[in-house]
C-alpha positions as CSV (number, residue, x, y, z in Angstrom):
1,X,109.7,38.5,95.7
2,X,107.9,41.6,94.4
3,X,107.2,42.9,97.7
4,X,110.1,45.4,98.0
5,X,109.5,46.9,94.6
6,X,105.8,47.3,95.4
7,X,106.5,48.8,98.9
8,X,109.1,51.1,97.3
9,X,106.5,52.4,94.7
10,X,104.0,52.9,97.4
11,X,106.4,54.9,99.3
12,X,107.5,57.2,96.2
13,X,103.8,57.8,95.4
14,X,102.9,58.8,99.0
15,X,105.8,61.2,99.2
16,X,104.9,62.5,95.7
17,X,101.4,63.4,96.9
18,X,102.5,65.0,100.0
19,X,104.9,67.3,98.0
20,X,102.0,68.0,95.6
21,X,99.8,69.2,98.6
22,X,102.6,71.2,100.1
23,X,103.4,72.8,96.6
24,X,99.6,73.6,96.2
25,X,99.7,75.3,99.9
26,X,102.6,77.4,99.1
27,X,101.1,78.4,95.8
28,X,97.8,79.4,97.6
29,X,99.9,81.4,100.1
30,X,101.8,83.3,97.1
31,X,98.3,83.8,95.4
32,X,96.8,85.3,98.4
33,X,99.9,87.8,98.9
34,X,99.8,88.7,95.2
35,X,95.9,89.3,95.5
36,X,96.7,91.5,98.3
37,X,99.2,93.4,96.6
38,X,97.1,94.0,93.5
39,X,94.5,95.7,95.9
40,X,97.1,98.4,96.9
41,X,96.6,101.1,94.3
42,X,99.8,103.0,95.5
43,X,102.0,100.2,94.6
44,X,103.5,99.8,91.2
45,X,104.0,96.0,90.9
46,X,105.0,96.5,87.1
47,X,108.2,98.1,88.2
48,X,109.0,95.1,90.7
49,X,110.3,91.5,90.4
50,X,108.6,89.7,93.4
51,X,110.3,86.4,94.5
52,X,108.8,84.4,97.6
53,X,111.7,83.5,99.4
54,X,110.3,81.2,102.1
55,X,106.8,79.9,103.3
56,X,106.2,78.5,106.6
57,X,102.5,77.0,107.1
58,X,101.6,76.1,110.5
59,X,97.8,74.8,110.6
60,X,95.6,77.8,110.0
61,X,98.5,80.5,109.9
62,X,101.4,81.0,107.4
63,X,104.3,83.3,107.3
64,X,105.9,84.1,104.0
65,X,109.3,86.1,103.2
66,X,108.9,88.0,100.0
67,X,111.7,90.1,98.3
68,X,110.8,92.8,96.0
69,X,113.4,94.0,93.6
70,X,113.4,97.0,91.4
71,X,113.4,96.2,87.6
72,X,115.3,99.3,86.9
73,X,117.9,99.0,89.4
74,X,118.6,95.4,90.8
75,X,120.4,96.6,93.7
76,X,117.2,98.3,95.0
77,X,115.4,95.6,96.9
78,X,113.4,94.9,100.1
79,X,112.4,92.0,102.0
80,X,108.7,91.8,103.6
81,X,107.6,89.3,106.0
82,X,103.8,88.5,105.7
83,X,101.5,86.9,108.2
84,X,98.3,85.1,106.8
85,X,95.5,83.2,108.3
86,X,93.4,80.6,106.5
87,X,90.2,82.0,105.1
88,X,87.8,79.3,103.7
89,X,89.9,77.3,101.1
90,X,92.5,80.0,100.6
91,X,94.7,82.4,102.7
92,X,94.4,86.2,103.7
93,X,97.2,88.5,104.5
94,X,96.8,89.6,108.1
95,X,99.9,91.8,108.4
96,X,103.2,92.6,106.9
97,X,106.6,93.8,108.1
98,X,109.5,95.3,106.1
99,X,112.9,94.4,107.1
100,X,114.6,97.3,105.0
101,X,114.1,100.0,107.6
102,X,111.7,103.3,107.5
103,X,110.4,103.9,103.9
104,X,111.7,100.5,102.6
105,X,108.2,99.0,102.0
106,X,106.9,98.5,98.5
107,X,103.4,99.3,100.1
108,X,103.7,103.0,99.7
109,X,104.9,104.2,103.2
110,X,106.7,107.2,103.0
111,X,109.9,107.6,104.5
112,X,110.4,110.2,107.1
113,X,110.8,113.9,106.1
114,X,114.5,114.9,105.8
115,X,116.0,117.1,108.2
116,X,115.9,120.7,107.6
117,X,119.4,122.1,106.1
118,X,121.5,123.8,108.7
119,X,120.2,127.3,109.5
120,X,116.7,126.5,107.9
121,X,113.4,126.5,110.0
122,X,112.1,123.0,110.9
123,X,108.9,122.0,109.2
124,X,105.9,121.3,111.5
125,X,104.0,118.1,111.1
126,X,100.5,118.4,109.6
127,X,99.3,115.6,111.8
């Protein structure tokens, strides 16, 4: 009566293989985001800790939620959602959205100019 242990072993092995493939896919998504960030010259990655909070893969598209936290001040953090598409054997970032409001993106987007002090002339946009 060794049928039950063998069936159990096969189930465990198949489950482990599925988790391994999922882990590899998640790692590939994270690698694509990190490669995208390294291309951004205005981003000081050495000053931030990057934590991938969640990855959702749906066929040839993926979404990832990444939290950036300042190494100098742990209270300074922003969450960015990335949308990716499959590109060959890997992934490519298509877009990102900051969840921290204007100027909160670690991608270097500048916050809006401060309002002029009371009585000071307003600055005009150069755009």
